[in-house]
C-alpha positions as CSV (number, residue, x, y, z in Angstrom):
1,M,37.0,-8.0,51.3
2,T,36.1,-7.1,48.0
3,T,35.6,-3.6,47.3
4,D,34.6,-1.8,44.4
5,F,38.6,-0.7,43.4
6,D,39.1,-4.5,42.4
7,I,37.5,-3.9,39.1
8,L,40.1,-1.2,38.2
9,R,43.0,-4.0,37.9
10,N,41.6,-4.7,34.7
11,K,43.4,-3.0,32.5
12,E,41.0,-3.1,30.0
13,I,38.5,-0.7,31.3
14,L,40.8,2.2,31.0
15,A,41.9,1.4,27.4
16,P,40.0,2.8,24.7
17,V,37.2,0.6,23.3
18,V,39.0,0.3,19.9
19,F,41.7,-2.0,22.1
20,R,39.2,-4.0,24.2
21,S,39.4,-7.7,23.3
22,Y,35.2,-7.8,23.1
23,F,35.2,-4.7,20.9
24,N,37.7,-6.1,18.4
25,E,36.3,-9.5,17.0
26,F,35.4,-7.6,13.9
27,R,31.6,-7.2,14.8
28,D,29.4,-5.1,13.3
29,I,29.0,-1.4,14.4
30,N,26.1,0.9,13.4
31,A,26.7,4.3,12.0
32,T,25.5,6.2,15.2
33,Q,28.6,4.2,17.6
34,A,31.1,4.9,14.0
35,W,30.3,8.7,15.2
36,S,30.6,8.5,18.8
37,L,34.2,6.9,18.6
38,F,35.3,9.4,16.2
39,F,34.0,12.0,18.2
40,T,36.0,10.5,21.6
41,A,38.5,9.2,19.3
42,G,38.1,5.8,19.6
43,K,37.4,5.8,23.6
44,E,33.6,5.1,23.9
45,D,31.0,3.9,21.5
46,K,28.1,4.8,23.3
47,V,28.5,8.4,23.7
48,L,25.5,9.5,21.3
49,G,23.3,6.7,22.6
50,F,21.4,4.2,20.6
51,N,19.4,6.3,18.1
52,R,20.5,4.9,14.7
53,E,18.8,8.0,13.1
54,L,21.7,10.6,14.8
55,G,24.5,8.2,12.9
56,G,22.3,8.5,9.8
57,F,22.2,12.9,10.2
58,F,25.6,13.2,10.5
59,T,26.8,10.8,7.6
60,T,23.9,13.1,6.0
61,L,25.6,16.3,7.1
62,L,29.2,15.4,6.1
63,I,27.9,14.4,2.4
64,A,26.1,17.5,2.3
65,I,29.1,19.6,3.6
66,S,31.1,18.2,1.3
67,V,28.9,18.2,-2.1
68,T,28.2,22.2,-0.8
69,G,31.6,22.6,-0.7
70,I,33.1,21.2,-4.1
71,A,29.9,22.8,-5.5
72,W,30.9,26.3,-3.8
73,S,34.3,25.7,-5.0
74,L,33.7,25.1,-8.4
75,F,31.3,27.9,-8.9
76,F,34.0,30.6,-7.7
77,S,36.8,29.1,-9.4
78,N,35.1,30.0,-12.7
79,F,33.8,33.0,-11.9
80,F,37.2,34.4,-10.8
81,S,38.8,33.4,-13.7
82,V,36.3,34.6,-16.1
83,S,36.2,38.0,-14.2
84,S,39.6,38.2,-14.0
85,I,39.9,38.4,-18.0
């Protein structure tokens, strides 16, 4: 007799995705899968779905936050150094 619990004997199912044999074959992943792996700490690559635009959105958002932070720090570092003279 086979039950659905027989599938739990396979240790790969409970392991994070990045350690599974089918995933670790140097295959290409898209940005959405990469962000999904980042947000879930490598446990699942399909949490955000299969929409490619979502990965591009998170990548663009990260770049925008970085550029804004650099511009903000350059502006205020000059502002405070000039006003303290």
